[in-house]
C-alpha positions as CSV (number, residue, x, y, z in Angstrom):
1,M,0.2,0.0,-0.2
2,K,3.1,2.3,0.8
3,G,4.2,1.8,-2.9
4,F,0.8,3.1,-4.1
5,F,1.4,6.3,-2.8
6,N,5.1,7.0,-4.2
7,Y,5.1,9.4,-6.7
8,D,7.5,7.2,-8.7
9,N,4.7,4.7,-8.7
10,P,4.0,4.3,-12.7
11,L,0.2,5.2,-12.3
12,W,0.9,8.6,-10.3
13,R,3.9,9.1,-13.1
14,F,1.2,8.5,-15.7
15,M,-1.8,10.6,-14.0
16,G,1.1,13.2,-14.1
17,K,1.8,13.3,-17.6
18,L,-1.9,13.4,-18.2
19,W,-2.5,16.3,-16.1
20,D,0.6,18.1,-18.2
21,V,-1.1,17.5,-21.5
22,L,-4.6,18.9,-20.1
23,V,-2.6,22.0,-18.7
24,L,-1.0,22.2,-22.1
25,N,-4.0,21.9,-24.3
26,F,-5.3,24.6,-22.2
27,L,-2.3,26.8,-22.8
28,W,-2.3,26.2,-26.6
29,I,-6.0,27.1,-27.3
30,V,-5.5,30.6,-25.3
31,C,-2.0,31.3,-27.0
32,S,-3.5,30.5,-30.5
33,I,-6.7,32.6,-30.3
34,P,-5.1,35.4,-32.2
35,I,-4.2,32.9,-35.0
36,I,-0.9,34.3,-36.0
37,T,0.5,32.8,-32.9
38,I,-0.4,29.1,-33.6
39,G,3.0,28.4,-34.4
40,A,4.8,29.7,-31.2
41,S,2.0,27.8,-29.4
42,T,2.6,24.7,-31.4
43,T,6.4,24.8,-31.0
44,A,6.1,25.4,-27.4
45,M,3.6,22.6,-26.7
46,Y,6.1,20.1,-28.4
47,Y,8.9,21.8,-26.5
48,V,7.1,20.4,-23.3
49,T,5.4,17.2,-24.6
50,L,9.3,16.1,-25.8
51,K,10.3,16.6,-22.6
52,L,7.6,14.4,-21.1
53,V,8.4,11.5,-23.3
54,R,12.1,11.9,-22.1
55,D,11.0,11.7,-18.7
56,E,12.8,15.1,-17.8
57,E,11.8,17.0,-14.9
58,G,10.3,20.6,-15.4
59,Y,7.6,23.0,-15.1
60,T,5.0,22.8,-17.6
61,I,3.7,26.3,-17.7
62,R,7.0,27.9,-17.1
63,S,8.7,25.8,-19.7
64,F,5.8,26.4,-22.3
65,F,5.7,30.2,-22.1
66,R,9.8,30.2,-22.1
67,S,9.8,28.2,-25.4
68,F,6.7,30.5,-26.5
69,R,8.9,33.6,-26.0
70,Q,12.5,32.4,-27.5
71,N,11.2,30.6,-30.6
72,F,8.2,33.6,-31.1
73,R,9.9,34.8,-34.3
74,Q,11.0,31.9,-36.4
75,S,7.7,30.1,-35.2
76,T,5.8,32.4,-36.4
77,I,7.1,33.1,-39.7
78,I,7.1,29.3,-40.6
79,W,3.6,29.2,-39.7
80,L,2.7,32.4,-42.0
81,I,4.6,30.9,-44.7
82,F,2.6,27.4,-44.0
83,M,-0.6,28.8,-43.9
84,A,-0.3,31.1,-46.9
85,V,0.8,27.8,-48.9
86,G,-1.9,25.6,-47.7
87,I,-4.9,28.4,-48.3
88,L,-3.2,28.7,-51.9
89,L,-3.1,25.0,-52.4
90,G,-6.7,24.4,-51.0
91,M,-8.2,26.8,-53.5
92,D,-6.0,25.6,-56.4
93,L,-7.5,22.1,-55.8
94,W,-11.0,23.6,-55.2
95,F,-10.5,25.4,-58.7
96,V,-9.5,22.4,-60.6
97,T,-12.1,20.2,-58.9
98,N,-15.2,22.5,-59.1
99,S,-14.6,25.1,-61.5
100,G,-15.8,23.1,-65.1
101,V,-13.1,24.8,-67.3
102,F,-11.3,21.9,-68.0
103,P,-12.3,19.5,-70.5
104,D,-12.7,15.9,-69.7
105,G,-9.8,13.6,-69.9
106,L,-6.2,13.0,-68.4
107,F,-5.9,16.7,-67.1
108,R,-8.9,16.7,-65.5
109,I,-7.8,13.5,-63.6
110,M,-4.5,14.3,-62.7
111,A,-4.4,17.9,-62.2
112,P,-6.9,17.5,-58.5
113,A,-4.6,14.6,-58.0
114,A,-1.0,16.7,-58.4
115,F,-2.8,19.2,-56.3
116,L,-4.0,16.7,-53.4
117,A,-0.2,15.1,-53.4
118,M,1.0,18.4,-52.6
119,L,-1.4,18.9,-50.2
120,I,-0.5,15.7,-48.3
121,I,3.1,16.6,-48.5
122,W,2.3,20.1,-46.8
123,L,0.6,18.4,-44.2
124,I,3.1,16.2,-43.5
125,M,5.7,18.8,-43.1
126,L,3.4,20.9,-41.2
127,I,3.4,18.0,-38.8
128,Y,7.2,17.8,-38.1
129,V,8.2,21.3,-38.7
130,F,7.4,22.6,-35.1
131,P,8.7,19.7,-33.4
132,I,11.9,20.1,-35.3
133,L,12.0,24.0,-34.1
134,A,11.5,22.8,-30.6
135,R,14.4,20.2,-30.8
136,F,16.8,21.7,-32.6
137,Y,18.5,24.9,-33.6
138,G,18.6,26.1,-37.0
139,T,17.6,28.9,-39.3
140,I,14.0,29.0,-40.9
141,K,15.3,27.7,-44.3
142,Q,16.9,24.8,-42.7
143,T,14.2,24.0,-40.3
144,I,11.7,23.7,-43.5
145,K,14.1,21.8,-45.0
146,N,14.5,19.5,-42.4
147,A,10.8,18.8,-42.0
148,F,10.6,17.5,-45.5
149,L,14.0,15.7,-45.3
150,L,12.8,13.9,-42.4
151,S,9.1,13.1,-43.6
152,I,10.7,11.3,-46.5
153,R,13.7,9.7,-44.9
154,H,11.7,8.0,-42.0
155,I,8.6,7.4,-43.9
156,L,7.5,4.5,-41.9
157,Y,7.2,7.0,-38.7
158,T,5.4,9.4,-41.0
159,V,2.7,6.8,-41.6
160,G,2.6,5.8,-37.9
161,I,2.3,9.4,-36.9
162,L,-0.5,9.9,-39.6
163,A,-2.4,6.7,-38.8
164,V,-2.3,7.4,-34.9
165,D,-3.4,11.1,-35.3
166,A,-6.4,9.9,-37.5
167,G,-6.9,7.1,-34.7
168,A,-7.1,9.2,-31.9
169,V,-9.2,12.0,-33.8
170,Y,-11.6,9.2,-34.6
171,V,-11.6,7.9,-31.4
172,T,-12.2,10.9,-29.3
173,F,-15.3,11.9,-31.8
174,R,-17.0,8.6,-32.2
175,Y,-16.8,7.3,-28.9
176,A,-14.8,9.1,-26.1
177,S,-15.9,13.1,-26.8
178,F,-14.1,13.8,-23.2
179,L,-11.0,13.1,-24.8
180,L,-11.7,16.8,-26.1
181,M,-10.4,18.5,-23.2
182,F,-7.1,17.0,-24.0
183,G,-7.2,18.2,-27.9
184,V,-4.3,18.8,-29.9
185,A,-2.0,18.4,-26.7
186,L,-2.8,14.8,-26.8
187,L,-2.0,14.4,-30.3
188,A,1.4,16.4,-29.9
189,F,2.0,14.1,-26.6
190,L,1.2,11.0,-28.9
191,N,3.6,12.2,-31.6
192,S,6.3,12.8,-29.5
193,W,7.2,9.4,-28.9
194,F,7.7,8.7,-32.8
195,F,9.6,12.3,-33.1
196,E,12.0,11.6,-30.4
197,R,13.0,8.4,-31.7
198,I,13.5,10.2,-34.8
199,F,15.6,13.0,-33.2
200,R,17.7,10.9,-31.1
201,R,19.6,9.4,-34.4
202,Y,20.9,12.8,-34.9
203,I,22.2,13.7,-31.4
204,P,25.8,12.6,-30.4
205,E,25.2,9.9,-27.4
206,D,28.4,12.0,-25.7
207,E,26.5,15.1,-26.0
208,D,25.9,17.1,-22.8
209,K,22.7,16.5,-21.6
210,E,21.9,19.9,-20.2
211,E,19.5,22.1,-21.2
212,K,21.2,24.9,-23.7
213,P,19.9,28.3,-23.5
214,Q,17.3,28.5,-26.5
215,E,17.9,32.1,-27.4
216,E,21.3,31.0,-29.0
217,E,21.4,30.1,-32.7
218,Q,23.9,28.5,-34.3
219,P,23.8,29.5,-38.1
220,D,26.6,26.9,-38.8
221,Q,24.4,24.0,-37.7
222,K,24.2,20.8,-40.3
223,T,20.9,19.7,-41.6
224,A,18.9,17.1,-39.9
225,G,20.0,15.3,-42.7
226,E,23.2,15.4,-41.8
227,A,25.0,13.7,-38.2
228,G,25.1,16.1,-35.6
229,S,22.4,18.3,-35.5
230,Q,22.4,20.7,-32.4
231,D,20.3,19.5,-29.7
232,R,18.3,21.8,-27.9
C-alpha cells in the first residue's frame, strides 16, 4: 500500500503526464486565439511534450512560455508561410476540381491528383516542422528543409504518426468525446514518442544532456539530414 502513494509509482507518473497534457491543451488554445500565434504555441507545446516523453523533470507552464517567447519569431514566420501555402493549395485544388473549365480527359484527373499530393506533403511537413524547431537550433530555411527530409527519410514513422493521429481523432469524436479536453496536446504527446525516436538519431550520444539556452542560434548547424544536428 505504501508503494501506491509513492510518486515514482508508474500510475502516478502517468496521471502526472495526463495532467500536464491537460494543462498544455489549455495553454495552446489560449495562446493560439490570435491565429497568428499558432506556430509559437505549437512549438512551445512540442517543447514540453518532447521533454515529457524523455521523462525530464520541469515546470510545464514555465517551460511552455519560455519556449513560446524564445521561438516566437521563427515559429510565427514558419506558420505564416505554411498557412499561405496551405490556403493557396486548397484554393487551387477546389478550382481544378469544381470550376468545370477543364475538358474531360487525363488532365482533369491528373490536376486534382497533383494538388492533392502537394497538400499531403504540405500536411506532413506541417506536422514535422514545429517539433523540429522545438528540438533543434537552425534557420527558418533549414527547419523547413529538415521537415521535408525527415518526413521522407523516416517514412514508416511518418505513416505511423498519421495513423495514430487519425485513429485518435476518430476515437475521440466517435466513442470518447471527453478526450476533447486533451485536444491538440494529446496528439502532440502521442506524436512526440515517434519524433523523439527520430531525433535521437541525430544527437551524438556523448553530447551534454543539460538544457542549453534556446535564444542561442547556431547558423552553422548541419541539417538534420546529416549527422550532428544541435540538440536543444
